[in-house]
N, C-alpha and C positions, 0 to 999 in steps of 0.2 A: 853486405850483410855479415860476412864472416868477421869483420873488424868489430861490429857492434857486439856480437856474441863473445868474442875474445875479451872485450872490455867488461861485459857482464860477468864473465868467468873470474877475472881478477878482482872485480869489486866484491864478488861473493867470497873469494879467498880472504880478502882484507877484512871483511865483516865477520868472518868466522871467529868465534870466541876461543881464546887459547887458555882461559882460566880452567882450573881443575873442576871437573864435574863427574858424577857417578850415575849409575843406573840402579833401579829397583825392579826386580822381576819376580814372578810367581805364577801359580796356576790355581784357579778357583774350582773347587770340587764340591759336589753334593755329598754331605756327610753320610746320608743314608744309603744311596745307591753307588757312591764312589765314582759317579760319572762327572765328566767335565761340564761346566756351566758357561755357555757363551753369553755375551752381551751383559755381563755383570758390570756395574758401575764402580770404578775404583777412584777414590778421591785421596789426594795427599794434602794434609793441612798442617798448619803450625800448631804446636802443642799448647801454647799459651792462650791464643784467642780463636782457634779453629778456622783461621782464614785459609781458603783454598789456594794451594801453591800450584798444583798440577792435577791432571785427571785423565782418564781414558775409559774405554769399554773393552772387556776381554774379548779375544777372538773366538773363532769357531771351536777351538780346542780348550777354551778356558784360560789361555795364557795372556799375560799382560807384561809390558816392559816400559817402565817410565824412564825416560832419558834426560840427561843434562840436569841432574839434581845436585844442588850445591851441598857442601858439607854442613851437617847440623842434625838436630833432633826433630822428628816429624811424627805426625799421627796419621796412620793409614786407615781409611774407612772403606769397607766393601758393602755394596747394596745390591739386592736382587729381588725381583718381584716374588712375594710369597715366602721369603726367607728372612731370618733374623740378621740385623746388621752386624758386621764383624769389625772390631777395632783392634789395631796393632800399633804399639809405639816402636819407632825404629830410629836407631842411631846410625847416621850415614857418614862414614869416613872412608868408604871403599864401595865397590860394587856389591849390592846386596841381592842374594837369591833366597826368597822366602819359602821356596818349595811349594807344597800343596797347602792351600788355605781352605779349611772346611767350613761350608755354610750349612746351617740347619734350618729346616722348615719352621716357619712361625706358627705358634699355637694361638694366635690372637683371634678372637671371635670376629666374624664378619661385621657384626653390628658395631664393633668398637673401632673399626678402621676409619680414620678421618684424614682429610687432606688439609695440610697446614701450609703448603708452599706449592708454587707452580712447578710442575715437573719439566725437566729439560727435554726438548724434542730430539736432540742428537748432538753429535760432535763430528768434526773433521779430524781425520788422522792421515797425514800425508795425502795421497791421492784418493783416499776412500772417505766417503761421507756415510756415517752410520746413524740411522734414525731409530728412536725408541718408539715402537709401534703403539705402545700403550698411551703415548702422549697425543694420539690422533683418534678422535672418537668416530666410530661408525655404527651403523645399525647392526644388530646381532647376526643377521643373515647376509651381511655384505661380503663381497668377494675381495680377494687380494688387490684386484685392479682398483676398486673403489678406494681402498686405503692408499695405494701407491699414488693415485692422482691427487691426493691431499698433500703430498710431500713438496717442500720448497724446490723450485727449479724443475718440476716434472709437469709436462703438458701433453695434451693430445693434439697433434698437428696433422691434418689431412689423413686421419685414420691411423697414424703411426704414433706410438708412445715415445716421447722424447724426454731425456734428462740432460740438463745443463746444455741444451742446444743441439744435442746429437741423438739419433735414433737408438733406442734400446734394441740390441740384437740378440741378447741371451738372458735367460732366467735360470738361476741356480736355486736349489733348496738345500740349505745346510751344506753348501759348497759343491753340490752335485748337479749336473745338467738335468733340466726338467723340460720335457717335450722339445728337445733340440733347440732350434731357433724360432719356434712358434710362440711368440711372446704372448699373444692374446689367449691362446689355449692354456698356456701355463698359468697365467694370472687368474683366469676364470675357474680353474680347477682347485683353488685353495681358498678356504674361507678366511676372512681377516682375523677371526678370533683365535686362530692357532698360531699367529705370528707374534714373535717376541721382538724382533728387530729387522731392519732392512738396510742393507749395504748397497751403495751405488759407487761403482768404480770402473776403471778401464782395465779389463783383464788382458794380461800379456799373452803372447802366443805360447803354445806348448813348448816350442824350442827355447824361447826366452826363459820360461819357468824352469826348464831343465838345466840350462847353462848359467843362468844368472846374468846374462848379458842381453840388454834390451835390443830387440831388432825392429822396434817401432810399430809392429803389428798389434793393434789393440781392438778389443770388442767392448762397447759400452754395455755393462752388465749390472743386473740387479740380483743380489743374493738375499734370499729370504731365510731368516733364522727363525726356526720354529721354537715354541715354548717346550721346555723339557717334559712337562706333564701332558703334552699333546703328541708325543712321538710314539705312542703305543695305543692303537685303537682303530676304529673305523669311523669315518666321518665323510660327509658330502651332502648332495642334494639331488632330488629328482623332481621333475616337473612334467605336467601334462595339461594341454589346453586345446580348446576347439572354439572356432568363432565363425563369424559371418563370411560369406563367399567361400565356404569350406576351408578356411584358414585353420592350420593345426600346428602344434608343437609338442614333441615328446623328447625329453632329454634327461640325462643323468650324469652326475660326476661323483665318483665314489673313490675314496682313498682308504687304503689298508696299510697302516704304518705299524711296524714292529721294530722300534729303535732304528737300526741301520737299514733294515729291509723295508723298502717303500714300494707299494704298487698302487697305481692310479688308473682307473678306468673312466673313460668318457664316451658318451654316446649321444647322438642327436639326429632327429628327423623333423623337418619343418618345411613349410612353404611360405614363410613370412620374412625371407631375406636375412635370417640369422645365420652367420657363417661359423660361429663357434658357440658351444653351449655355455651359457652364462648362469652363474649362481645368483645374479641380481634379477629381481622380478621385472624391472623396467629394462629388459635386455636390449630393446631396440635402441636405447640411448648410448650403447657402448661404442658404436661406430658411426661415422658419417653415413648418410643415406646411400645404400648400395644401388648401383645402376642396374636396371632390369628387374624382372620378377624371378626370384631365385628359389629353387627347391634344393635342399641340402640334406645329405645323410652322412653321418660321421661315426666311425668307431676308432677309438684311440686307446693306447696302453703305454704307460710309462713305468719303468722298473729301475730300481737302484738297490745295491746291497754290497756287503763285504763278504767275499768268498775267502774264508780263513782270515789270517792276520795280514796277508800281503797283497791281496787282490781287491781292488775297488772296481765295481762295474755299474754302469748306468746305460739305459737305452730307452728308445721310444719308437713306437710304430703307430702310423696313422693311415687309415683307409677312408677315402672320401669320394662320394659321388655328388655331382652338382649339375643342375639344369638351369640355364639362364635364358629367358626370353627378353630380348632387348630391342628397343626402338630408339633411334637417335637422329638428330639433325645437326648439321655442321655448316659453318660459314667460314671460309678461309680467304684472307687477303694475301696475295703473293708479293714477294719483294721483286718488283720489276721497275723499270724506269717510270717516271711519273706520267709519261704520255701514253702508257699502256693500260694500267689500272686493272690487271686481270684478277678475277675473283673466282671462287669455286664453291658451290653449294652441294650438299649431299644429304639425302634422306635414306636411312637404312633400317633393316630389320635383321635380327640374328637370333637363331635358336641354337644353343650350344650345350651339349651334354659332355660331361667330363668325369673320368674315373682316374684316381691316382693313389699310389701307395708310396709312403715315405718311411724310411727306416734310418735311425741314427743310433750310434753306440759309442761308448767310451770305456775302454778297459785299461786300468792302470795296475801294473805289477811291480811292486816294490821288492825287488830281489833281496836286497840288503840295504844297509845305510849308504852304500856307495853306488848302487846300480838300480836304475829304474827304467821300465818300458811302458810306453803309452801307445795304444792302438785305437784308431778311430775310423771305422768303416761307415760309409753313407751310401744309401741306395734310394733311387726314386724311379718309379715307372708310371707312365701316364698314357691314357687313351682318350682322345678328344674327337668328338663328332660335331660337324658344323652344317647347318642349313641356313643360308643367308641370301640376302639380295639387297641391292641398293640402286638408287637413281642419282646420278651425278651430272651436274651441268657446269660448264665454264662460260664466262662472259668477259668481255673487255669493253673499252669505251666505244667500240664500234658496234656492240650488240652481242647476241649469242654466238659462241664459238663452236661448242660441241656438247653432246650429252651421251650418256650410256645408261642402259638398263641391264643390270648384271645379276645373274642367279648362280649360286655356287653351292655344291655339296662336297664335303670333304671328311676324311678320317685321318687323324694324325696320331702316330704312336711315338713315344719317346722313352728312352731308358738311359739312366746314368748311374754308374757305380764308381765310387772313389774310395781308396784306401790310404790311410796315413799312419806311418809307423815311426815312433821316436824312441831312441835309446840314449840314455844319459848316464855317464860314469863320472864320479867325483874321485879324484886322487886324494892321497893322504894329505897333501899340501893344500890348505884352504885356498880356494879361488882357482885351482887348476882343475879343468874338466874337459871331457870329450863328449860331444853330442853328435849323433848320427840321425838323419832324417831321410825317410824313404816315402815316396808318394807315387801311386800308380792308379790310373783310371781308364774306364772304357765307356764310350758314349755312342748312342745311335738314335736316329729318328727317321721314321718313314712316313711320308705324306702321300695320299692319293686323293685327287680332287677332280670333279667334273664341273665345267663352267660353260655357261651360255650367256652371250652378251649381244645386245643390239645397239650398235653405235651409229650416231648421226652427226655429221659434220656440216656446219652452216657456211663457213667462209673458205674460199671465195664463192664456191657454189655448193648447194646442198646435195649431199649424197649419204647413203646408208650402207652398212655392212653387218653381217651376222657372223659371230665367232662361236664355234662349238668345239670344246677341247677336253682332252683328258690329260692331266698333269701329274707326274709322279716325281717325288724327291726322295732320294735315298742317301743319307749321310751317316758315316761311321767315323769315329775318332778315338785315338788312344793318346794317353799322355803319361809320362813318367818323369820323375825328378828325384835326385838324391843330393844330399849335402853332408859335409863333414865340418864340424866346428871345434876348434881347440881354444881354450882360454887359459891364461897364465897370469898369476898375480905379479904386479910390478910395484915394489915398495909396500908400504903399509896400507895405502889407500887406492892404489891403482890396479888396473886389470886390462890386459889386452886380449883381443880375439883375432884368430886367423880362420877364415872359412873358404871352402871351395864348394861350388855348386854346379851341377850339370843337369840339363833336362831337355826333353824333346816333346813336341806336340805334332801329331800327324793326323790330318783330316782328309777324308775321301768323300767328295760330294758329287752326285749325279742328278741332273734334272733332265727329264725327257717329256716333251710336250707333243701330243698327237692331236691332229685334226680328226674329228669324227666325221668321216665322209658319209656314212649311212648307219642307220640303226634298224636291225630286224631281229626277230625272235631268236635266231641262231647266234647273235652276238653283234659286236661292233666292228665296223670296217674302219680301221685306223690308218692314218698316214703321218709319218714322223715329220714334224716341223723343225728342220735343222736350224733355223734362225733362232728358235726359242729353246734349244736343247744343248746340253753341255755336260762333259765329264771332266772333273777337276780334282787335283790332289795338291795339298799344301803341307809342308814340313817346316817346323820352326825350332831349331836347335840353339840352345843358349848355354854359355859357360860363363861363370862369374868367379872372380877372386876378390876377397874382401879382407881388409885389415881395419881393426877398430881399437880405440883406446877409451877407457872409462876411468874417471877419477871420482871418488866418493868421500864426502865429509859428512858430519852428522846433519848439517843443514843443507848441503848442496851436493848435486851430482852433475857432472859434466861428461859428455860422451861425444866423440867424433869418429866417423867412419869414412872410409873411401873404398869404393867398389868399382872394379873394371869389368865391363860386360862385353862379350862378343856374341853376336846373334847371327845365325845363318838362316835366311828365308828362301825356300825353294818352292816354286810354283810350277806345276806340270798340268797342261791341258791335253786331253787325249782326243776330244771330239768337240766341235766339228773340224777344227784345224789344229794339229798337234803343235805345241810350242813348249819351251822350257825357259824359265827365268829364275836366275839365282842371284841373290844379293847378300852382302855382308854389312853388318852395322857394328860399330864400336862406340861405346859410351862410357863416360866416367860419371859415377853416381855418388856424390858426397852426401853425408848426413851429419847433422849436428843436433844434440839435445842438451838442454840446460834445465835443471829442476832446482828450485830453491825453496826451502821451508823457512818462512819467517817465524812461525811458531807451530805448535801442534795443530792449530786450527786455521792456519793461513799458509797457503803455498802457491807457487807459480810454476808452470811448465811452458817452455819455449822450444819448439822443434822446427828444424828445417830439413827437408828431405827431397830426394829426387827419385824418379822412376821412369821406366819405359813401358809402353803399352803396344802390343802387337795387334794388327788388324785380324778380325775373325775370318773364317772361311767364307761366310756369307758376304762379307765386304770385299773379299778378294775374287770371288768367282764371277767372271765376266759373262753372265748369261742374263738375258732380259726376262723380267717378271712382269707379265701383263695382266695381273689380277685386276687392276683398274686400267682399261685401255687408254684412258685420258691421262694417266700418270704412270708411265713406265719406270721401272727401276732395274738397275744393273750393278754389278760389282766392278772392281778395279784391281787387277793383279799387280799393278805398278805401285800400290800403296806402300809407304814406309811406316816404320814404327814411330809413335809419338814420344815426346820427351817432356816431362812436366817437372816444374819446381813448385814446392809448396812450403809455406811457413805458417805455423799454427801457434796460438797463444791460449793458455788456459789459466784462469786465476780463480781460486776458491778461498773464501774467508767466512768464518762463522764464529760468533760470540756465544759461548756456551752459557753465559750468565743471562743474556737477554734474548737468546734464540734468534738473533738477527743474522742473516746470511747473505753473502754476495757470490754470484757466479758470473764469470766473464769468459766468453769464448770468441775468438776471432781467427779467421783463416783466409789466406790469399793464395791463389794458384795461377801460374802462367804456364801455358802449354805450347811448345813448338811442334810443328808438323801435326797439329791436331787433325783428327779425321772428321771432316765437315762434308756438307752436301754441295754438290755442284748441280745446278738446275739449268737445263737447256729448254727454253720455250720456243717452239717452232713458230716463226712468223709467216711461214709458208710450208707447203708439203715438202717433207725432207726424208730422204732415204738414209737409214742408219746402216753402219757396217753389218753385213749378214743379210741385208735385204729387208729389214723391218721398216715399215713406213710410219713416220711420225707426222700426223696431220696437223694443220695449222691450229695453234692454240694448245695442242697437246704438249706434255712435258716428259722429259727424261731426267731422272735423278741418278746421280752417280757419286760415290764417295771419293773425295780428294783430300790431299794433305794441304793444309793452310796454316800459316802463322798468324799470331795476333790474338789467340784465345786467352781471355783473362776472366777470373771471377774472384769475388771477395764476399764474405759473409761474416756477420758478427751477431752476437746475442749476449744480452746481459739480463740478469735476474736478481731481484732483491726480495727477500722474504722476511716477515716478522710476525709475531703474534698480534692479533687484533683483540686487545683485552676486553673492551667494553661489551663485546658480544661473543666472547669466548670463541674466536675464530682465528684462522691463519690467513694473512694477506700476502699475496705474491704480485709483484709488478715486474713486467719484462718488456724488453724492446730489442729491436735489431735493425740492421741495415745490410742490404746485399746489393751487389752490382755485378753484372756480367757483360762481357763483350764477346759476341759470338761471330766468327767470320763465316761467310758464305760466298757462293759464286753463282751469278745469274748471267747466262749467255756470255761467259768468260769475263764478266765484270765483277770485281771484288766488292763485297758489301759487308757492313758490320751492323748487327742488331745490338744496340746498347740498351740494356734494361736495368733499372734500379728499383729497389723496393725498400720502403721505410715502414716498419710495423711496430706496434706497441700493444700491450695487453695487460689486463688486471684480472685477478681472480681472488675470490674469498671463499674459503671452505670452512664449514662449521666445526667447532670442537666443543659443542655445548653438552650433549649427552647422547646416549644410545637410543633416545626416544625421538629426537629431532636431528635431522641431518640435511644439509644443503651444500651445494657447490654452485657458485655463480661466477661466470667468466665472460669476458668480451675481448676480442682481438681485432684491431683495425690495421689495415695495410693500404699504403698509397704506392701506386706503381706508375712508372714512367718508362715508355719505350720509344727509342729514337732509331731511325734507320738512315744510314749514310747514303744509300742509293736512291731511296724514294722517300723524301720528307713527308709526303702525303700519308704515309703509314705511321707517322709519329702519333703516339697515343698516350693518354693518361687515364687510368681507371682506379676505382676504389672498391674495397671489400671490407665488410665488417661481419664478424660472426659472434653471436652471443648465445650463451647456453645457461640454463638454470635447471639444476637437478635437485629436487626437494622431496624428502620423505618425513612423515610425521605419524607416530603412533598416537592417535587422538584419544582413545579411551577404551579400556577393557579389550585390548587386542585389535581394535579397529585401526587400520593403517591406510594413509592416503599418500599417493606418490604422484609427482608431476615432473615431466621432462619437457623443457622447451628448447628448441633450436631455432634461432632467428638469423637470417642472412640478408644483407644488403649489398647489392652490386650496382655500380654505375660505370658507364663508359663502354659497355659491351655492345655487340652488334645489334642492329634493329631486329626485333622479333624474338629475342631471347629473354626469358623471365628473369627479372633482376632481383626481386625480393620475395622471400617466403618465410612463413612461420610454421614450423613442425611442432605440434603439440601432442604429447603422449600423456596419458593419465590412467590411474588405476585406483580402485578402492578395494581393500581386502580385509579379511578377518582371520586372526590367528585362531587355530583350533587345537584341540587336545589339551590335556592338563598341563603339559610342559610347553605348549605353544610351538611345537616343532612343525605343525602343519599350517598351511594358509590357503584360503580360497579367495580369489580376487577376480574382479571384473576389470578388464583392460580395454582401453581404446587407443588405437594408433592413428596419428594424423587426424585429430578431432576436427580441425578446420578445413581439411581437404586441400592444403596448400603445398604439400611436399613436392619438391622438384630437385633436379640436379643439373647445375650449369657450371662450366669451368672454362678458363682461358688458358691456351698454350702459346708460348712464344718460342719460335725456333729460328734457325739461321736463314730460312728461306720463306717463312710465312708466319702470320699471326692468325690463330683460329679460335672460334668459340664453339663449344659443343654442349648440347643439351640432350639428356637421356631420360627415358621413362623410369619411374620409380614406383615402389609400392605406396598405395594410398589407403584411405581410411578403411578400418575394419574394427570390429569388436570381438573380444575373446574372453571366455571364462576359463580360468586356470587354477589348477590345484598343484601345490608344491609341498614337499616334505623334506625337512632337514634331518640328516642322519648324524647322530653324535653318540659315540660309545667309546669312551676312553678308559682303558683298563689299568692305568698307572696313576695313582694319586687322585683319582676321581671316580666316584660311583654315580648311579643315576640320581640319588638324592642330592649329591653335590651339584650335579648338573642342573637339576630343577631349581635349586637355590640360586645358582648362577644366573639362569635366564629369567628368573622372576624376582630379581633382587632390587628393583627400583634404582639400579645404578650403584648400590653400595657393595659391589663385589670386589674381589681381589684384583681384578684387572685395573682398578682405579689406583692401585699403589704403584709407585714408580720411583725413580731416583730423586724426585723432589719431595717425597713424603718423609715425615719424621714422627 
């Protein structure tokens, strides 16, 4: 692999143009307020015939920088929504700095604005794709999520929002974090109409941003750029509804923006399985059907501001209570030899109530031009109560093996606190920097459970037993890590980095299991079960030294790093039998990155990296968990760290003239010493170490290190305008393959699974009176097992969705949401196909139509269901859960809109009642 990357590097150097070229830069400013204007369109054209030579969109601070401009005379044109076009003739024979370019608001009457050309949906700029929100039509009360789902390359996959084949993990608003990593909450708390542009990019780590040296840590990020005239005011939505079967919903999302100071409040209370408050009336369609019947209460707050000229702060807090009443059925085929054919069925019920607090903050202190501090604390606290029971039965080819009836009550408490502090210093010499990173955390969880089980064993002779236990788990952990990084320029285009890092993770885990001998009013008579009790400590100390080199050209970047890591793993067991185990691991971790920019709108990234992964304290602690007496689990203190190799390719291309775009993603990973499952299935009654009895047909699962883990996944997307119905077409497809090692009764097995999928979606861009999004995705799956060919399986899945909204007449609005699923190849008795149909009819009320009364029906056909298949290294299982089914609800909602800059109430009324001839229709394509 390294030879191929070296060849690519030299090819990139050879292809680099050595001809003389220059740059043109400047800053776009509002002439009235003197504030910067982001997302303005800058076009560079020839003077004689106005042919476009280059172009881009200004960044968050209004800056632009056109590179690789040949010598000559050009015409610069600047466009922005609601402003007069600016023209500037430029003679280029050196680098040109235009300074501040002032744009003035247009005085054109709304009725005189016409569209004479298709507006561009966006551009690619290096690793960032920037979309013009005005080019995607939505209903007036749509949320940011509705808008984002219309973008090329963006899909909803299994309840997670993906862009370019990867999960979105962070939402920014004007460059500032919004509700931490809660993507759904963030997107549902902003209306689409306040959005000017949307950026999709891979955000580098805080350390990489400070030092300028890429460390490979990325977060797939959406940055929402708000319109300048929507940055001062109050806006949001409130909803209240009541329906059949005492179904109810009460929610609100309110934003108070005052330029840099942003405060967002969200609240929700409902029993209709809505997990986040949505500004979309058909809120049930935002997620896949949720398992169980769920009551949710939420209070959330997001805050961001500038404290003086040097401090930027943002933070969010979320309090949530949730109650889930779930019923599920499960069928599991175990990987055993073909002569055994062991299966397991389970029917369970579970009532779980949960309370959690989550806090996230980012504080950036720009001391001066050379020094910057970033502080990021995070806190979460959770209290979970469980009341559950299940009936599980195992069979093989000889008939029934065993069964268990299990009842459990438990209370689990968890607390996590993490601090990250970064300090960056830039020396006077460009490229020379010093970065210090400190991280410290504290974690604990305490579990207390009572369990009663009646177990029956059928082979060789039938017998029964009753288990009545009290189990407590008490885990505490601390972690700290510090690193120092120094960068130094080498030549005109090179830079090297030297880094040292040291860190430690210490965990203390105690599990005590007591048999309840008797119960009387004075208390419980308890007896410690030493075979199921354990006290355990683990420490993992790592030290790393890294050297890297980075070479940059205008079109290419090449980076290579080498890291030496020494890790010390120390395990100490205090009870029942003291022992100490110390081990040392040495690893060399190379990294190679190659980025090439074919043009401003086409680029490629190729990465190769390696890393190690240490086993968790749960995997290390050698104590038996008998929550399911038929399937015991234990840890393994002899586990080693795993070592993975990963190579990843990304390719992006977009034609700004035709709005056709390509995204390609491919990733392959090989893991040595992967932590897999070893399953021991007793073919006769067996006594385990410590005196625990494993009856015939029962199983013991234990983590082990195995080689041979492989996975590959790819994704490609093609997007283009669908002109004849004014819509956007997206076609995507992917292939994935995984090879998972496992061990059954000391025999090595591999589950080889492959998946081929393809999908198509069409989203309307007709008007704000009609909106639809239709998509379908098909996947073909093939599973092969090397130990038991009888488990080889092919299954098929298709998911189709239609979301349709139509303002019929005089404020009457009809909405339809269809979700259809087809499954084939699942186990007998599992529902294969269903059609979930949600529908509503509403009427806009009040003079400005900010209110709406609607009648909604959920699951009109009564077919809603939830079924899924899981493939692991030791079994294949199908699970079906209960879900919310048909109800009717009458709902009232009200949109809050009060903008105090550049818009009064009369302006707003004109905007929402303007039959589509409003200023939002103007964009880069208008003349």
